[in-house]
All heavy atoms as an XYZ file, in Angstrom:
800
protein
N     -83.528    105.699     -5.984
C     -84.882    105.975     -5.805
C     -85.746    105.257     -6.759
O     -85.401    105.191     -7.881
C     -85.030    107.422     -5.768
C     -86.368    107.852     -5.072
S     -86.497    107.292     -3.437
C     -86.329    108.847     -2.533
N     -86.803    104.635     -6.418
C     -87.655    103.953     -7.334
C     -88.431    104.954     -8.147
O     -88.801    105.948     -7.772
C     -88.710    103.142     -6.527
C     -89.828    102.494     -7.402
C     -88.036    102.079     -5.635
N     -88.463    104.579     -9.494
C     -89.177    105.499    -10.433
C     -90.660    105.667    -10.019
O     -91.183    104.834     -9.365
C     -89.033    104.967    -11.799
O     -89.773    103.829    -12.059
N     -91.207    106.740    -10.587
C     -92.560    106.925    -10.224
C     -93.607    106.316    -11.249
O     -94.790    106.456    -11.104
C     -92.826    108.529    -10.355
O     -92.632    108.989    -11.630
C     -92.100    109.218     -9.180
N     -93.057    105.492    -12.139
C     -93.904    104.751    -13.082
C     -94.858    103.858    -12.329
O     -94.418    103.298    -11.226
C     -93.050    103.849    -13.981
C     -92.196    104.699    -14.938
C     -91.345    103.703    -15.813
O     -91.550    102.499    -15.659
N     -90.477    104.169    -16.599
N     -96.012    103.617    -12.807
C     -96.942    102.761    -12.256
C     -96.413    101.306    -12.395
O     -96.026    100.886    -13.449
C     -98.319    102.939    -12.939
O     -99.216    101.925    -12.529
N     -96.533    100.569    -11.294
C     -95.945     99.183    -11.200
C     -97.173     98.240    -10.987
O     -98.089     98.595    -10.184
C     -94.949     98.975    -10.105
C     -93.741     99.882    -10.263
C     -92.962     99.451    -11.496
C     -91.781    100.385    -11.678
N     -91.012    100.192    -12.894
N     -97.168     97.106    -11.567
C     -98.138     96.212    -11.277
C     -97.703     95.207    -10.339
O     -96.720     94.497    -10.644
C     -98.631     95.433    -12.574
C     -99.280     96.304    -13.644
C     -99.565     95.435    -14.931
O     -99.060     94.424    -15.091
N    -100.553     95.977    -15.754
N     -98.166     95.233     -9.113
C     -97.592     94.412     -8.027
C     -98.499     93.080     -7.948
O     -99.715     93.161     -7.970
C     -97.678     95.125     -6.687
C     -96.801     96.222     -6.677
C     -97.166     97.618     -6.839
C     -95.377     96.288     -6.587
N     -96.039     98.441     -6.792
C     -94.925     97.706     -6.660
C     -94.441     95.290     -6.584
C     -93.615     97.980     -6.657
C     -93.121     95.660     -6.526
C     -92.697     96.945     -6.538
N     -97.787     92.039     -7.931
C     -98.474     90.710     -7.789
C     -98.896     90.562     -6.337
O     -98.033     90.651     -5.458
C     -97.538     89.635     -8.121
C     -98.043     88.251     -8.069
C     -98.847     87.749     -9.038
C     -97.790     87.479     -6.931
C     -99.397     86.463     -8.917
C     -98.295     86.116     -6.850
C     -99.004     85.788     -7.843
O     -99.599     84.383     -7.816
N    -100.258     90.529     -6.095
C    -100.705     90.530     -4.829
C    -101.178     89.043     -4.425
O    -101.820     88.515     -5.235
C    -101.998     91.364     -4.665
C    -101.762     92.850     -4.977
C    -100.860     93.551     -3.957
O    -100.919     93.191     -2.766
N     -99.906     94.430     -4.371
N    -100.843     88.641     -3.299
C    -101.316     87.261     -2.802
C    -101.190     87.298     -1.254
O    -100.334     87.929     -0.692
C    -100.615     86.184     -3.411
C     -99.195     86.045     -3.264
C     -98.672     84.915     -4.181
N     -97.577     84.294     -3.478
C     -97.187     83.186     -3.675
N     -97.854     82.369     -4.510
N     -96.107     82.661     -3.141
N    -102.031     86.537     -0.734
C    -102.160     86.450      0.766
C    -101.416     85.178      1.132
O    -101.811     84.073      0.756
C    -103.593     86.371      1.205
C    -104.278     87.677      0.938
C    -105.799     87.399      1.167
N    -106.596     88.552      0.656
C    -107.070     89.528      1.335
N    -107.032     89.499      2.576
N    -107.798     90.407      0.684
N    -100.424     85.271      1.879
C     -99.678     84.179      2.486
C     -99.590     84.469      3.959
O     -99.166     85.430      4.476
C     -98.293     84.131      1.842
C     -97.521     82.943      2.409
C     -98.242     84.051      0.336
N    -100.037     83.328      4.692
C    -100.120     83.581      6.133
C     -98.790     83.474      6.833
O     -98.648     83.939      7.950
C    -101.094     82.511      6.686
O    -100.582     81.270      6.432
N     -97.799     82.749      6.270
C     -96.440     82.644      6.990
C     -95.381     82.457      6.028
O     -95.610     82.250      4.729
C     -96.555     81.464      7.968
O     -96.712     80.271      7.273
N     -94.184     82.482      6.431
C     -93.059     82.154      5.520
C     -92.447     83.466      4.894
O     -92.946     84.558      5.207
N     -91.462     83.292      4.118
C     -90.729     84.353      3.518
C     -91.614     85.235      2.642
O     -91.508     86.505      2.659
C     -89.481     83.907      2.747
C     -88.487     84.944      2.563
C     -89.876     83.244      1.428
C     -87.545     85.229      3.753
N     -92.543     84.678      1.983
C     -93.470     85.495      1.176
C     -94.440     86.308      1.930
O     -95.006     87.256      1.422
C     -94.295     84.530      0.248
C     -93.526     84.026     -0.919
O     -92.783     84.749     -1.486
N     -93.649     82.725     -1.207
N     -94.585     86.123      3.225
C     -95.409     87.024      4.040
C     -94.660     88.312      4.269
O     -95.342     89.247      4.562
C     -95.629     86.329      5.437
N     -93.363     88.372      4.127
C     -92.650     89.674      4.403
C     -92.135     90.285      3.071
O     -91.916     91.592      3.109
C     -91.465     89.381      5.355
C     -90.639     90.527      5.772
C     -91.400     91.609      6.554
O     -92.478     91.367      6.962
O     -90.902     92.729      6.608
N     -91.837     89.563      1.987
C     -91.215     90.133      0.880
C     -92.091     89.954     -0.372
O     -92.733     88.897     -0.484
C     -89.811     89.579      0.638
C     -88.809     89.772      1.743
C     -88.697     88.826      2.763
C     -88.030     90.915      1.802
C     -87.883     88.981      3.803
C     -87.284     91.041      2.876
C     -87.039     90.184      3.839
O     -86.197     90.281      4.912
N     -91.977     90.841     -1.305
C     -92.697     90.745     -2.543
C     -91.757     91.313     -3.661
O     -91.308     92.453     -3.455
C     -93.931     91.506     -2.515
C     -94.845     91.325     -3.768
S     -96.531     91.863     -3.525
C     -96.329     93.573     -2.994
N     -91.485     90.528     -4.629
C     -90.583     91.080     -5.662
C     -91.352     91.074     -7.031
O     -92.084     90.187     -7.295
N     -90.934     91.979     -7.876
C     -91.438     92.072     -9.218
C     -90.369     92.413    -10.086
O     -89.257     93.077     -9.788
C     -92.600     93.164     -9.363
O     -91.992     94.420     -9.136
C     -93.818     92.801     -8.608
N     -90.361     91.934    -11.375
C     -89.491     92.285    -12.537
C     -90.439     92.754    -13.585
O     -91.047     92.005    -14.280
C     -88.604     91.028    -12.838
C     -87.729     91.383    -14.025
C     -87.773     90.522    -11.742
N     -90.478     94.076    -13.696
C     -91.549     94.644    -14.509
C     -92.884     94.293    -13.951
O     -93.092     94.476    -12.792
N     -93.710     93.653    -14.847
C     -95.105     93.251    -14.264
C     -95.036     91.825    -13.879
O     -96.102     91.259    -13.506
C     -96.189     93.551    -15.272
O     -95.857     92.897    -16.451
N     -93.907     91.118    -14.033
C     -93.781     89.636    -13.686
C     -93.628     89.471    -12.181
O     -92.815     90.156    -11.544
C     -92.565     89.124    -14.472
C     -92.626     89.165    -16.038
C     -91.272     88.679    -16.644
C     -93.812     88.513    -16.541
N     -94.232     88.454    -11.674
C     -94.004     88.110    -10.264
C     -92.724     87.419    -10.130
O     -92.286     86.673    -10.968
C     -95.123     87.198     -9.818
C     -94.916     86.685     -8.308
O     -94.503     87.553     -7.463
N     -95.139     85.542     -8.119
N     -91.963     87.653     -9.067
C     -90.737     87.028     -8.723
C     -90.916     86.558     -7.336
O     -90.814     87.271     -6.371
C     -89.537     87.920     -8.879
S     -88.036     87.104     -8.989
N     -91.289     85.175     -7.160
C     -91.652     84.725     -5.829
C     -90.282     84.536     -4.998
O     -89.453     83.755     -5.283
C     -92.340     83.340     -5.974
C     -92.858     82.789     -4.631
C     -93.607     81.576     -4.850
O     -94.154     81.306     -5.957
O     -93.628     80.717     -3.865
N     -90.304     85.270     -3.914
C     -89.069     85.269     -3.076
C     -88.990     84.009     -2.291
O     -89.983     83.559     -1.586
C     -89.165     86.518     -2.048
C     -88.028     86.455     -1.098
C     -89.178     87.774     -2.886
N     -87.812     83.247     -2.369
C     -87.581     82.082     -1.725
C     -86.588     82.247     -0.521
O     -86.569     81.355      0.288
C     -87.162     80.950     -2.655
O     -85.906     81.410     -3.278
N     -85.859     83.273     -0.527
C     -84.757     83.508      0.498
C     -84.492     84.896      0.550
O     -84.538     85.627     -0.468
C     -83.628     82.630      0.189
C     -82.551     82.597      1.436
O     -83.056     82.696      2.486
O     -81.404     82.485      1.170
N     -84.108     85.444      1.702
C     -83.787     86.892      1.837
C     -82.905     87.094      3.077
O     -82.978     86.446      4.048
C     -85.059     87.706      1.952
N     -81.940     88.037      2.856
C     -81.092     88.527      3.927
C     -81.272     90.012      3.910
O     -81.982     90.583      3.174
C     -79.625     88.119      3.755
O     -79.140     88.879      2.603
C     -79.505     86.543      3.467
N     -80.479     90.757      4.837
C     -80.572     92.145      4.891
C     -79.958     92.799      3.576
O     -80.219     93.927      3.314
C     -79.900     92.682      6.086
O     -78.423     92.284      5.978
N     -79.216     92.046      2.723
C     -78.597     92.610      1.625
C     -78.890     91.895      0.287
O     -78.394     92.251     -0.750
C     -77.078     92.623      1.802
O     -76.586     91.328      2.005
N     -79.747     90.796      0.316
C     -79.943     90.036     -0.879
C     -81.188     89.223     -0.818
O     -81.631     88.826      0.206
C     -78.752     89.051     -0.978
C     -78.767     88.106     -2.179
C     -77.532     87.151     -2.196
O     -76.470     87.710     -2.544
O     -77.691     85.948     -1.974
N     -81.892     89.162     -1.991
C     -83.038     88.205     -2.064
C     -82.803     87.308     -3.169
O     -82.125     87.535     -4.153
C     -84.423     88.986     -2.258
C     -84.517     89.631     -3.546
C     -84.636     89.910     -1.108
C     -85.881     89.977     -3.895
N     -83.448     86.198     -3.084
C     -83.494     85.099     -4.190
C     -84.898     84.913     -4.495
O     -85.819     84.647     -3.638
C     -82.839     83.781     -3.719
O     -81.448     84.106     -3.304
C     -82.839     82.759     -4.808
N     -85.285     84.970     -5.760
C     -86.704     84.801     -6.177
C     -86.790     83.947     -7.497
O     -85.801     83.989     -8.321
C     -87.426     86.117     -6.265
S     -86.926     87.244     -7.541
N     -87.913     83.238     -7.676
C     -88.198     82.558     -8.812
C     -89.001     83.394     -9.783
O     -90.267     83.664     -9.462
C     -88.771     81.196     -8.494
C     -89.185     80.359     -9.749
C     -87.889     79.937    -10.446
C     -89.911     79.030     -9.141
N     -88.525     83.765    -10.927
C     -89.226     84.616    -11.819
C     -90.160     83.855    -12.691
O     -89.795     82.856    -13.224
C     -88.206     85.362    -12.777
C     -88.789     86.389    -13.726
C     -89.513     87.481    -13.124
C     -87.682     86.904    -14.629
N     -91.405     84.284    -12.774
C     -92.369     83.635    -13.645
C     -92.063     83.836    -15.093
O     -91.362     84.798    -15.426
C     -93.861     84.098    -13.387
C     -94.095     85.537    -13.850
C     -95.504     85.992    -13.634
O     -96.502     85.208    -13.858
O     -95.783     87.135    -13.302
N     -92.531     82.917    -16.022
C     -92.287     83.099    -17.382
C     -92.759     84.455    -18.003
O     -93.795     84.932    -17.531
C     -92.949     81.881    -18.103
C     -93.253     80.949    -17.040
C     -93.322     81.744    -15.672
N     -91.920     84.991    -18.929
C     -92.300     86.274    -19.478
C     -91.666     86.460    -20.796
O     -90.670     85.687    -21.141
N     -92.066     87.473    -21.477
C     -91.498     87.739    -22.841
C     -89.966     88.401    -22.740
O     -89.722     88.922    -21.648
C     -92.305     88.790    -23.552
N     -89.241     88.192    -23.688
C     -87.909     88.640    -23.706
C     -87.985     90.254    -23.554
O     -88.862     90.879    -24.093
C     -87.170     88.344    -25.000
N     -87.028     90.766    -22.863
C     -86.949     92.188    -22.598
C     -86.163     92.521    -21.425
O     -85.817     91.610    -20.688
N     -85.941     93.867    -21.150
C     -85.302     94.331    -19.964
C     -86.283     94.962    -19.066
O     -87.159     95.898    -19.508
C     -84.175     95.298    -20.302
O     -83.234     94.628    -21.192
C     -83.524     95.774    -19.085
N     -86.359     94.628    -17.850
C     -87.409     95.038    -16.862
C     -86.819     95.589    -15.660
O     -85.815     95.184    -15.170
C     -88.254     93.829    -16.494
C     -88.860     93.159    -17.575
C     -88.468     92.009    -18.113
C     -90.194     93.542    -18.089
C     -88.999     91.341    -19.236
C     -90.820     92.973    -19.223
C     -90.179     91.863    -19.666
O     -90.858     91.210    -20.760
N     -87.514     96.601    -15.015
C     -87.136     97.102    -13.683
C     -87.359     96.030    -12.595
O     -88.342     95.351    -12.616
C     -87.912     98.385    -13.356
C     -87.566     99.480    -14.240
O     -86.537     99.518    -14.975
O     -88.350    100.532    -14.222
N     -86.346     96.020    -11.661
C     -86.467     95.030    -10.549
C     -86.948     95.886     -9.408
O     -86.344     96.970     -9.054
C     -85.129     94.421    -10.252
C     -85.226     93.542     -8.985
C     -84.691     93.601    -11.406
N     -87.926     95.429     -8.535
C     -88.382     96.140     -7.442
C     -88.745     95.102     -6.238
O     -89.234     93.996     -6.690
C     -89.746     96.843     -7.695
C     -89.363     98.099     -8.524
O     -88.735     99.079     -8.111
N     -89.692     98.060     -9.836
N     -88.521     95.509     -5.089
C     -88.731     94.677     -3.977
C     -89.463     95.480     -2.915
O     -89.198     96.672     -2.706
C     -87.465     94.160     -3.300
C     -87.674     93.401     -2.063
C     -86.689     93.311     -4.374
N     -90.566     94.881     -2.375
C     -91.303     95.427     -1.194
C     -91.055     94.614      0.023
O     -91.269     93.360      0.012
C     -92.862     95.453     -1.478
C     -93.495     96.023     -0.284
C     -93.123     96.456     -2.673
N     -90.577     95.200      1.025
C     -90.470     94.586      2.358
C     -91.742     95.108      3.090
O     -91.892     96.294      3.440
C     -89.167     95.036      3.110
C     -89.109     94.354      4.503
C     -87.888     94.715      2.300
N     -92.581     94.174      3.199
C     -94.000     94.566      3.727
C     -94.003     95.399      5.035
O     -94.810     96.280      5.228
C     -94.852     93.349      3.804
C     -95.146     92.825      2.424
C     -96.001     91.667      2.447
C     -96.232     91.073      1.086
N     -96.922     89.812      1.086
N     -93.044     95.089      5.916
C     -92.963     95.824      7.210
C     -92.305     97.202      7.124
O     -92.363     97.939      7.899
C     -92.354     94.919      8.260
O     -90.885     94.744      7.935
N     -91.642     97.393      5.894
C     -90.820     98.737      5.847
C     -91.101     99.486      4.525
O     -90.713    100.579      4.426
C     -89.313     98.246      5.811
C     -89.010     97.504      7.140
C     -87.618     97.416      7.375
N     -87.148     98.766      7.795
C     -85.837     99.045      8.207
N     -85.065     98.056      8.207
N     -85.604    100.195      8.578
N     -91.711     98.885      3.522
C     -92.103     99.599      2.279
C     -91.138     99.175      1.111
O     -90.542     98.160      1.090
N     -91.201    100.006      0.123
C     -90.514     99.674     -1.138
C     -88.960     99.812     -0.882
O     -88.499    100.859     -0.349
C     -90.872    100.689     -2.312
C     -92.363    100.496     -2.586
C     -90.046    100.428     -3.551
C     -93.006    101.542     -3.538
N     -88.157     98.838     -1.223
C     -86.733     98.968     -1.076
C     -86.124    100.002     -2.032
O     -86.506    100.113     -3.119
C     -86.101     97.614     -1.425
N     -85.275    100.798     -1.412
C     -84.626    101.881     -2.192
C     -83.636    101.396     -3.279
O     -82.949    100.341     -3.065
C     -83.814    102.706     -1.173
C     -83.445    104.036     -1.686
C     -82.853    105.001     -0.529
O     -83.632    105.193      0.422
O     -81.721    105.433     -0.704
N     -83.640    101.979     -4.389
C     -82.686    101.545     -5.448
C     -81.353    102.232     -5.221
O     -81.205    103.173     -4.452
C     -83.206    102.134     -6.807
C     -84.498    101.421     -7.193
C     -84.434     99.968     -7.667
O     -83.331     99.521     -8.059
N     -85.380     99.242     -7.432
N     -80.233    101.591     -5.765
C     -78.943    102.204     -5.476
C     -78.756    103.562     -6.098
O     -79.460    103.886     -7.054
C     -77.943    101.202     -6.223
C     -78.795    100.458     -7.220
C     -80.219    100.518     -6.651
N     -77.797    104.313     -5.741
C     -77.497    105.718     -6.217
C     -77.213    105.665     -7.615
O     -77.385    106.705     -8.381
N     -76.756    104.557     -8.232
C     -76.323    104.479     -9.576
C     -77.509    104.343    -10.507
O     -77.341    104.418    -11.674
C     -75.328    103.344     -9.769
O     -75.921    102.122     -9.424
N     -78.698    104.076    -10.012
C     -79.908    104.019    -10.812
C     -80.682    102.837    -10.606
O     -80.382    101.983     -9.778
N     -81.791    102.700    -11.435
C     -82.750    101.619    -11.297
C     -82.055    100.266    -11.635
O     -81.346    100.095    -12.698
C     -83.891    101.827    -12.302
C     -84.953    100.683    -12.409
C     -85.773    100.564    -11.160
O     -86.169    101.468    -10.599
N     -85.901     99.319    -10.773
N     -82.240     99.218    -10.829
C     -81.787     97.848    -11.158
C     -82.754     97.248    -12.165
O     -83.892     97.458    -12.104
C     -81.746     97.078     -9.837
C     -80.840     97.458     -8.836
C     -80.935     96.561     -7.596
C     -79.303     97.443     -9.442
N     -82.118     96.555    -13.112
C     -82.887     95.860    -14.174
C     -82.531     94.390    -14.273
O     -81.418     93.983    -13.832
C     -82.779     96.559    -15.562
O     -81.357     96.506    -15.880
C     -83.219     98.018    -15.425
N     -83.373     93.646    -14.887
C     -82.984     92.190    -15.262
C     -83.474     92.002    -16.739
O     -84.529     92.440    -17.211
C     -83.833     91.324    -14.326
C     -83.673     89.811    -14.658
N     -82.363     89.177    -14.455
C     -84.456     88.932    -15.306
C     -82.562     87.906    -14.978
N     -83.823     87.803    -15.519
N     -82.608     91.230    -17.527
C     -82.957     90.952    -18.951
C     -83.328     89.547    -19.083
O     -82.639     88.660    -18.652
C     -81.714     91.358    -19.814
O     -81.408     92.717    -19.727
C     -82.108     91.050    -21.349
N     -84.580     89.344    -19.626
C     -85.061     88.062    -19.972
C     -84.673     87.928    -21.453
O     -84.972     88.689    -22.360
C     -86.579     87.877    -19.846
C     -87.119     86.555    -20.328
C     -86.932     88.188    -18.417
N     -83.905     86.839    -21.790
C     -83.343     86.615    -23.126
C     -84.166     85.595    -23.835
O     -84.726     84.610    -23.366
C     -81.879     85.974    -22.967
C     -81.331     85.717    -24.304
C     -81.033     86.953    -22.218
N     -84.418     85.890    -25.256
C     -85.097     85.018    -26.020
C     -84.202     83.896    -26.449
O     -83.043     84.098    -26.982
C     -85.662     85.696    -27.288
C     -86.298     84.798    -28.355
C     -87.471     84.105    -27.848
C     -86.676     85.641    -29.625
N     -84.481     82.652    -26.069
C     -83.600     81.536    -26.344
C     -84.364     80.428    -26.726
O     -85.341     79.963    -25.996
C     -82.752     81.298    -24.947
C     -81.665     80.139    -25.165
C     -80.877     80.083    -24.013
O     -81.111     80.651    -22.972
O     -79.859     79.303    -24.037
N     -83.978     79.681    -27.714
C     -84.586     78.505    -28.189
C     -83.769     77.203    -27.828
O     -82.626     77.179    -28.175
C     -84.877     78.477    -29.695
C     -85.918     79.576    -30.069
C     -85.462     77.107    -30.197
C     -86.099     79.897    -31.484
N     -84.267     76.340    -27.001
C     -83.580     75.121    -26.540
C     -83.718     73.991    -27.599
O     -82.739     73.310    -27.922
C     -84.081     74.686    -25.247
C     -84.112     75.802    -24.127
C     -85.210     75.928    -23.413
C     -82.929     76.607    -23.912
C     -85.158     76.856    -22.331
C     -82.942     77.458    -23.006
C     -84.132     77.705    -22.147
N     -84.840     73.762    -28.105
C     -85.154     72.717    -29.110
C     -86.485     72.887    -29.845
O     -87.266     73.806    -29.310
C     -85.080     71.312    -28.423
O     -86.141     71.204    -27.471
N     -86.680     72.084    -30.675
C     -88.031     72.108    -31.397
C     -88.399     70.679    -31.768
O     -87.554     69.816    -31.996
C     -88.093     73.066    -32.497
C     -87.175     72.622    -33.673
O     -85.951     72.881    -33.553
N     -87.713     72.062    -34.689
N     -89.729     70.403    -31.988
C     -90.185     69.105    -32.527
C     -91.194     69.373    -33.487
O     -91.913     70.316    -33.359
C     -90.655     68.278    -31.368
O     -91.822     68.871    -30.805
C     -89.700     67.857    -30.386
N     -91.342     68.745    -34.670
C     -90.397     67.673    -35.067
C     -89.126     68.433    -35.559
O     -89.123     69.529    -35.903
C     -91.094     66.952    -36.171
C     -92.022     67.969    -36.730
C     -92.415     68.806    -35.485
N     -88.009     67.711    -35.427
C     -86.698     68.465    -35.795
C     -86.520     68.328    -37.356
O     -85.816     69.167    -37.897
C     -85.552     67.759    -35.072
C     -85.636     68.107    -33.641
C     -84.527     67.590    -32.769
O     -83.650     66.830    -33.294
N     -84.506     67.933    -31.446
N     -87.048     67.479    -37.983
C     -86.994     67.354    -39.457
C     -88.327     67.559    -39.941
O     -89.298     66.899    -39.686
C     -86.491     65.989    -39.927
C     -85.180     65.533    -39.500
C     -84.878     64.113    -39.847
C     -84.073     66.510    -40.174
N     -88.458     68.699    -40.830
C     -89.726     69.079    -41.273
C     -89.797     69.150    -42.789
O     -88.996     69.683    -43.380
C     -90.203     70.500    -40.710
C     -91.516     70.909    -41.274
C     -90.217     70.471    -39.228
N     -90.740     68.401    -43.422
C     -90.959     68.540    -44.856
C     -91.654     69.892    -45.176
O     -92.107     70.476    -44.350
C     -91.862     67.378    -45.380
N     -91.456     70.368    -46.322
C     -91.972     71.629    -46.680
C     -93.467     71.591    -46.989
O     -94.024     71.900    -48.008
C     -91.195     72.216    -47.844
C     -89.830     72.564    -47.455
C     -88.747     71.867    -47.850
C     -89.412     73.587    -46.603
N     -87.605     72.410    -47.230
C     -88.007     73.506    -46.500
C     -90.019     74.581    -45.877
C     -87.230     74.313    -45.698
C     -89.309     75.455    -45.134
C     -87.933     75.335    -44.980
N     -94.226     71.188    -45.988
C     -95.625     71.192    -45.956
C     -96.091     71.838    -44.689
O     -95.436     72.341    -43.927
C     -96.206     69.635    -45.888
C     -95.726     68.883    -47.051
C     -96.044     67.375    -46.845
O     -96.888     67.047    -45.984
O     -95.552     66.546    -47.617
N     -97.465     71.886    -44.634
C     -98.000     72.506    -43.290
C     -97.812     71.456    -42.174
O     -98.425     70.414    -42.148
C     -99.415     72.834    -43.360
C     -99.575     74.122    -44.235
C    -101.157     74.409    -44.181
N    -101.422     75.022    -42.840
C    -102.455     75.826    -42.703
N    -103.254     76.200    -43.694
N    -102.712     76.256    -41.614
N     -96.986     71.760    -41.190
C     -96.626     70.912    -40.130
C     -96.725     71.680    -38.845
O     -96.325     72.950    -38.756
C     -95.192     70.353    -40.158
C     -95.195     69.271    -41.271
O     -95.866     68.414    -41.394
N     -94.265     69.507    -42.177
N     -97.143     71.065    -37.750
C     -97.069     71.666    -36.453
C     -95.706     71.469    -35.857
O     -95.161     70.418    -35.708
C     -98.153     70.976    -35.497
C     -98.211     71.524    -34.005
C     -98.619     73.023    -34.048
C     -99.133     70.632    -33.248
N     -95.145     72.665    -35.451
C     -93.793     72.683    -34.763
C     -93.991     73.155    -33.489
O     -94.562     74.282    -33.210
C     -92.833     73.489    -35.597
C     -92.602     72.973    -37.081
C     -91.483     73.580    -34.857
C     -91.733     73.768    -37.899
N     -93.390     72.505    -32.396
C     -93.359     72.942    -31.081
C     -91.936     73.437    -30.757
O     -90.948     72.730    -30.987
C     -93.826     71.825    -30.169
O     -94.989     71.351    -30.459
C     -93.758     72.325    -28.665
N     -91.905     74.671    -30.254
C     -90.579     75.338    -29.957
C     -90.468     75.398    -28.459
O     -91.424     75.861    -27.729
C     -90.490     76.664    -30.475
C     -89.163     77.393    -30.124
C     -90.605     76.588    -32.040
N     -89.318     74.967    -27.852
C     -89.111     75.054    -26.319
C     -88.048     76.064    -26.163
O     -87.073     76.051    -26.792
C     -88.606     73.650    -25.876
C     -89.677     72.488    -26.158
C     -89.618     71.713    -27.316
C     -90.701     72.276    -25.194
C     -90.504     70.726    -27.522
C     -91.581     71.271    -25.540
C     -91.474     70.469    -26.600
O     -92.421     69.484    -26.826
N     -88.251     76.977    -25.202
C     -87.350     78.040    -24.951
C     -87.753     78.907    -23.826
O     -88.599     78.632    -23.045
N     -87.083     80.037    -23.834
C     -87.342     81.053    -22.706
C     -87.533     82.425    -23.423
O     -86.922     82.640    -24.443
C     -86.339     81.123    -21.689
O     -85.097     81.607    -22.126
N     -88.310     83.323    -22.813
C     -88.473     84.671    -23.299
C     -89.442     84.661    -24.513
O     -89.533     85.664    -25.154
N     -90.257     83.583    -24.658
C     -91.207     83.533    -25.771
C     -92.512     84.054    -25.185
O     -92.947     83.452    -24.113
C     -91.299     81.978    -26.303
C     -89.993     81.506    -26.761
C     -92.373     82.025    -27.344
C     -89.971     80.143    -27.108
N     -93.055     85.059    -25.913
C     -94.353     85.480    -25.420
C     -95.498     85.004    -26.267
O     -95.506     84.911    -27.470
C     -94.360     86.988    -25.518
O     -95.672     87.528    -25.246
N     -96.570     84.511    -25.552
C     -97.798     84.008    -26.302
C     -98.657     85.170    -26.603
O     -99.656     84.991    -27.228
C     -98.457     83.041    -25.319
S     -97.582     81.531    -25.073
N     -98.338     86.416    -26.124
C     -99.184     87.651    -26.290
C     -98.710     88.491    -27.442
O     -99.286     89.596    -27.560
C     -99.232     88.419    -25.047
C     -99.849     87.548    -23.883
O    -100.727     86.815    -24.108
N     -99.322     87.682    -22.717
N     -97.755     88.085    -28.199
C     -97.246     88.975    -29.234
C     -97.317     88.362    -30.647
O     -97.636     87.208    -30.760
C     -95.843     89.541    -29.014
O     -94.922     88.367    -28.883
């Protein structure tokens, strides 16, 4: 059963296609559904901060998808650094760009 916590649902109007029928969220992050069957969906998760988030799916013609009896499904976004530039830094004030995932600009 889906928890009673308030969820921020990403709302958008799509006139046709798979997004017209399905809406996915991972916490408050949008997960744009690209494929769906009666037992599985595939979605592209927008960038977000590292953490573990509840996964929820709405089938617009049927309502909120039920969670398994074992409990709420979750997804973990991992903080990972792929690379940085410049790679050699003198001990002065330098601008360093870090490339990765799970990095939040809001914290």
